[in-house]
N, C-alpha and C positions, 0 to 999 in steps of 0.2 A: 503494501500499499504506499502511495506518495507521502509525503509529509505534512501536508496542508490537508489531503484527505485526512491523514488520519489526527489530526487536530481539532479538524470540526466535526471526526465520530467522536471523539471526546467532550467537545462541547455540548451535545446533543446529547449523549449519556447520562452529562451534569446536569442537565436542564431537567432531562427525563426523572434522574433521581430526587431532585429538591422536592418538585412533584409529587413523587411518591411518598417522601417524610412527610411534607406536611398534611398528606391526609392521612398518615401512623400517628401522626401527631396529637387529630383531632379524637382518631379511635381509641389512643392512649388516655386521653384525658376521659372519655366517658367509660373508660373500663375501672378507672381509678376510682370515680366515683360510684363504679355499680357495687367494687369490691368495699369499701367504706359504706355505703347502705348497706350491703348485706351483715358486713361486721356490726352495725349498730343494731340491727332490727333482727339480726339471725334465733337470738336468741327464745324473742318472744314467738316469733313467728315459726318457730319450727313443732313446737306441738299442735299452733294452728293449721299447718301444712299438714302434718300426721291426721289431724278430725278431718280436715277437705277432701285429701284421700282415700276415709273410710264414710265418707259424707254424713259427718257430723258437724259440719261447719255450719255457722251464721251466714248470712249473706256478706256483711260485711267482711268475715273474717276471708270470704272470699277474693274478695279484692287485694287485700293484704297478701295473700298467699300467691297469688299472683304476680303481685310485684316484685315478692321472696323469689318465685319463678325465673323471673326473667333476669333481676340479679344474677344468680347462677349461668343462664342464658349469655350473658355479655361476656360473664370473668369466662368463659370456656371460649366463646370466640376470640377475647383480647388474647389470649394465651396462643390459639389457633394463630391466628396474624400474627403475635411475636414471632412466632417460630418461621412461618414463612417469610417475613421482614428479616432476619437473619438468615435464612438461606439466599435471598435476593440481593443483601448488600453483599454478601461472599461471594455471589456471581458477578455482580458489577464488579468490584473490585479486581477478579481476574479478569474481567472483560476492557478495564481499564487496563491492565497492566499488558494484557495483549495489544491493545492498542499501539501502547506506548513503548513496545519492543516491536512493531510494525513503523513506526515513526523513526526508528531511529536504526534500523539493521537492515541487513535485506535477505528475504525468505528462504531463499534458497540456501546458502552456506551459512547464514549464523553470523557473519562479520557484519560490520560497519558498513552502511551505503555512504551516497557519494556525500550528503549533506552535513552528515553527521561528523565523517572524518575532516572536513575544512573547521567547522565548531570546536572538535578536540584538540585539531592541531595548534590551530591558535591556542589554547590553554597551553598547549605542549610550551609554545613557543615563550609563552611567559613564565614556566617553571626554569626551560632550558636559561634564559636572560637573566633568572636569580640567582642560579647556579654557575654562570658563564662557560656554559655549554652549548656547544650547538645542535642543530638539529639535520638530520636529514631526510628527505621524502622520496620515494621508491614509486614510480611507477612500474607497473607490469603487464604487458600484452600476450597474449598466449601468441605463438604463429602457426598460421594455417589450420586454428580452429574451423573455421566453417567447414573444410574437409571433413572433419569428423562429422556432425551435423547432417551435412549432404550424402556420406556415404553410411553411416548408421543409425542416423536418426534423433532426432532432438532427446530421448530418454539417455542416452548416450554420453551426447556433449552437458547434461546436468550432471551423470555421473562424474563426467571429468571433473564440472568447476566444482564440483563439492571435496573428490580426492587433493584439486590443485589447491584450497582453500585451507585443506586438514594439514597440507603438506606445508604450506607458507607458516600455518600458526605451529609449525615444531620448528622452524627454523628461526624466524624472529625473534627477537629476546622478549622474556615475559615482563608484561605491564605495560606493553606499546598497542601503539594504533595499527589495526587491520582492517580494509575495507575491500569490497567489491564497487566496482566504480556501475557497473552496469555491464552486459555483454561478457566480453571474457578477459577483461579490464579491469585489473587488483590493483590497491595499494596501501605502503604501509610507512609509519612514519615511527622515529624513535630517537632519543636525545645520544648523543656521545660524544666524544673525547675530542675537541676539533683540533689536536695535535694528534690524533690516532687514525687518517682517514682511510687505512688501511684496513680498518674492522669492518667498515662500510662495504669495502669491495670482497672481504673475505664471505660477508654474509651474502653478497650479489652472487657469489660464484658460487655457494651453497643454497640457494635457491634454483640457480639452475639447474645444478646437477640433482637437485631431489624432482625438480617439475620435469624432465625428463625423463626420469624411471618410467618405463612403461606402466599403464594403467590398464588391470584387465577388470574386461565388463561381458558379462553372457558368455565366458571363454575366449573372447577376442581381445586380441592388444590393439591398446589405444595410445599412443603416443603423441605427445606434444613437446614443443619448447616454448622460451620464452625472452621477450627482451626485454632489458630494464634500462628506464631511465633514473638518474637520480641526480637531485639538486642537493642545496645544505642551506641553510636561512644562517645569516650575517646581519651585521648590523648595518647594511649599505641596504639589505632588501626590504621593499616593500611589504610585505605581510604574507599571510596563506596564500591566497590567489595566484601571486607569482611565485611562490614557492611552487604550485603545484604544475601551474603552465610549463615554469624549465624544464623539472620534472618529463613532463609530458614531450617538450621538445627534446630531451634526451633520449628517449623512447624511440621516437621516431628515427632520431641518428643512430642507435643500434639495428635496427632495422634495414637501416637503406646500409648499412655496413656489412653486413649478411647474416643478421637474427643469432639468437639466442645466443647473448651476450649481453653484457651491461654497458652505459655510456654514461660520465659526468657529463653535466650540463658545460658549456663555456660559452661566452659573449657570441662567438666567428658562430657558433649553430644559429643563431637566433636572428645573425644579419641572412645566414644561408635562408632560413626561413621567409624572410621579408623577402628577398631577392627571388626564390620560388613562388612564393603568391601573388608578385606583381608578374612573373610571366604565366601562371594559371591564367589571371587574369587578361593578360594580353591575350592568349592563346584562345579562349573562351569568345573573344570580340575579333581574332584574327582570322579564325576557319571561315564564319560565315563571310565577311569582308575580302574574303581571295588573298590575303597575306600569305596563304602556305600555299608553295606553289612547284611542280614536277622538273627536276632535276634528271639530267638522260647520259648516262655511262655506258660508251659504248664495247660492244660483245663482237668479238672479234674470231672468223675460224683460223684459229692456228695453222692448220695445212695449209691454206691457198692466200691466209692476210683479206679478207673479203669481210666487209661488216656484214653480220647476221643479224643482231637487232641492238636492243638497249635496256639496259636495268632502270628502271625508274626508280627515283630518289628524290624524299622530301625534302624542303629548304623552307623557312622559314624568313623572306623578306619583310621583317618588322621597319615601320617607317621611321620608326626613335631608335631601335638599335643597330640595325644593319642588319647583314645576314647571319643567320644562328643558325649551326647545326645540329642536326637530329639529335645528335648523342646527348643534348640539353633536355629536348622539347619531347623526345619520343619517351620516354620516361615518365613524363609527368602527362600524359595524355593517356598511357597505358594507367597509372593510377587512378584518375582521375574520372575515368567513361569517357575520353574524347575520342580515344584510339580511332573508331568505327566511324564518326562521320570525320573525322580526317585523312582518314585510309579514303574513305570515299570522295570528298572531296579531289583528291592526290588522283585517283585514277579517271575519275570523270575530265578532269582538264587534262590528263594524259594521252586518253580515248581521242579526244576532238582535236588535240593537236597530230596524232599521229595517224588519225585515219585516212589521209591521203598521200603517206607514205607508198614508200615502195612496197608492191604484196607481198614480198618476200622476206621484210623486215620485222621480227617479233619483239613487243615489248614485255620487259618482266617484271611483275607486282611481287612485292614482299609483303604477307599478310602475318600481320602480329599472331601473338598467340592467344591475346584475349579474343580477335575476333571469330578464332576457331571454336571459341563456346556460343557463338551466335548463329542457332540453329539456322536463320532467314539469310545466311550470309550468301549464300548461292544464289539466291535472288535477288536479292542485292546487286550483285556481280553483272547480273544477265542481263537486271533491267539497265543499268548504265549501258551496257552493249547496247540496245534494244535505242537506249534513248539515242545516245551518240552515234550510232550505226559504223560500229569497229566490229570487223568482223572476228569470231572468238578464235578461229583457228590462227589467229596472232597473238594471241595472248597466251602469256605461261606466268601463273600460278606458284611464288616458292612461299614454301613451306619449310620452318625450321624441324629439326626433331625435339627439342625441348615443349614446341607444340603440341606434339603428338600425345605427349605425358601426360596432358590433364585429362584427356576424355576421346579415347582412340575411336570410339563406334561412331560419335558424332564427328568427327572429322573424318571415318570412311562415308559418313553420308554424304557430307558437305563434298568431298573428291569425286564422291561417283555424281552428284549432281552436275560439278562442273565438266567432267571427264563429258560424258553427254550430251554435252554442247558443243565439245569439241577445242573446249580449253585443255593447254598442257598445263601438267603438274611436276615441278620441281619440285628436290627434298633438297632444301638449303644447309650450309655449316655442317655437312656433313664430318660424321666422326666424332663430335663434339657432344652428341645429346645424349638417348639412352637406348639400347636395345636397338641399334641400327641396322641390323640384317633384318630380325622380327619388323621391323616397319615398313625394310624394301619388299618383305613377302606380303604383309598387310595393305599395301595401299598400291595404287597401278601408278607409279610416277613415268615422267618419261625422259626425266634427268637428273642426274645427281650432280649438286657443285659442291665442291672441295672449301672448308675452310681458308679463308686469306692464312691464318696463323701457321698454318701446313707450308702455303705456297710462298710466304713469304723469307722462310725460312731454310727452303729446298737445298741452296748452295752449300751450304755449310753445316747443316745437320742432317748426317744419315738416318738419324731414325725418321724425318720429316718426309725426307725423297722415299725413305720404304712405305713410308703410309701414304703419300701420294701416288706410288706403283701400284697398290694392294687395292687401294680406291677405284683405281683405273681398270687394273685386270677384272675386280669382280662390275665394275661395270659395263665391258664388254661381254663380260659371260652373260649378265641379264639382258643387254641389248639397249642398254641407257647411255648416250652419251655424256661424259664428265666436261664440268667446265671449272676451272680453276680461276678462282677469286687473288687480287690482289697482286696481279704482275705489276712489277715496277720498275723493269728494268729488263734488255735485249737477252741479259745470260740467262734471267729465269724464263722468258719468253722461251728461248732457246732448247732449256732443260727439259718444258714440259711436253715441245713436241717430239722430241726422243722418246718420252714416256710414253706417249701418244695419247696425251688430251685434247678434247675435238675443238673445244672452244677457249678465251679466256679475256679476261676485262681487268680492268686496272690502270691507273695511273699515268703507266708507260705508252697507253694508247689515247691522252688525253685526260684532264681535269673533268668531271661533269659537266654539263655544260646545260641553259636555259633554254628553253622552246626554239626560240629566235634565233639564239644559235645554232641549234641543233638543225633546223629550217636547212639553214643559212650552209650550212656543210652536205646536206643531203641535195639542194638545191646546184652546188657545185659537182656535183658526183652524178645528176642528172636521175635521182631517188626517192623525187616526189611529184606526183601525179598531179598536171595540171586541175583536171575537173573531177568530181565523185566519181567514183568505182562504181561504173555499172553493173560490173558482175559478182560484187559482195555478197558471199554465199549466207542466206539467209538461215538463224538461227532455227534449231530444230524446233523449240517452242513454237515459232509461227506453224511450223508444218505439223505441229501436233503429235511427235513421235517421244518426246521428252517427258519426265518425272516432273518437269519443272512446267506447271500448267500458265496460260496466262492469269488467269485470279491470284496465283501465288505472288505473278511477278509486282500486281496492284497491292496486295498486303505489305508486300517487302521495300513498299515505296513508301 
């Protein structure tokens, strides 16, 4: 129960309790008067009552006897009411205690809630100041907890949260503050000697180790890790809100650095957060304003030297900050959910730019792992092809191995739908992900792309050369041509040609170009058609031979 609701409930209970007590006071007065009357008349009336019951009483005596019996009835009623009132008071006290407990604690774990730990931490700060001590505030967030809920259900997730709360309680020093802030986020605060910050780090290490131990639920081992952010109170701090905010910033820094670790807050983190916030705001405005544009990197046939196509790369042409690298904005787009809109915008522009290029030129577009979790991705891509008139047989979608790890069955469905349209599929960054051979069997890839980390070191690293040779041999046996990324000099190109790689790309052939620069190069080579292509193959969706129907294209929009 939320704290305001609990407070309102307590007020309602007290109001009802006051009304009940008022009524029982009146009842009590009546009973006391009845007892006094009974005591005063009992001796005189008792014999008359016996005569009345035997039928020998006079008329006047009957009236007195009736009053006497009424007194007895009132006394019995009062005693019964007294017992009921005592029970009601006990029940109300228990209900008030439950309401107070709900107002300050998390009902699932029994730890404090977000509002209460803020209030208690403020009290702890006052105590620490008097003792000339420091306070640390730890923010703990479970890594990949959503996967447990998705795969095993919310009951398993609740069991994990309760077990994590119990483990935190065992590690954190006694008589300190523990809270569940909501979801899979926990917090703790305790006093420590400012000259011994290592003690705090040891506790954080113990928390990481304890939480990462497997949790058995219904015969299944569930594993979570935690990222911890730590801040400390000092004389320059502005209070508990700032203390908690800094711990939160440090926690996100822990996640950024790889998760399952702890990190102290420092001022640079806040500056990075402000910069990120500005970038995020700029992206939300820049995507619909057309600030994100496609650049094109040449792909070359290594045997003939002929241009075969381009890989489409996203660039942010910011009006205030200039050209911004995708290494900066792509992670933000993925974390904030903007990657889908950004990718579709880049594809739409690339299709419109390239639709009248030579029919032999293919464009490759990389798909984010986040996008492969969208069941409508294939329909959205096909819809862009329909709207732009770009032929699907000239499009190659690149998928990284890591993207397949999240949901292979959904990836198979998306890839199957794209293949039905004649779109080619390439496995990107081969050799750096998970279960490469299994994925090659599970999905109908048309091409394998060797990660640049192997290509760039092929001249001086025998292991890299051996890996490139092995991947090329695998591609030949499976009938999949190989593209080598990251070619930066003639020597590397010659080595790859000798190995037998079919295609290459990299800065050796020039830096990525804008659409206008690319068109100029193609025009010089007579690789741009002057008029719209009249014989562009129609999409299979228009011929009714695909699992993607026209109404699906409307839904995807």
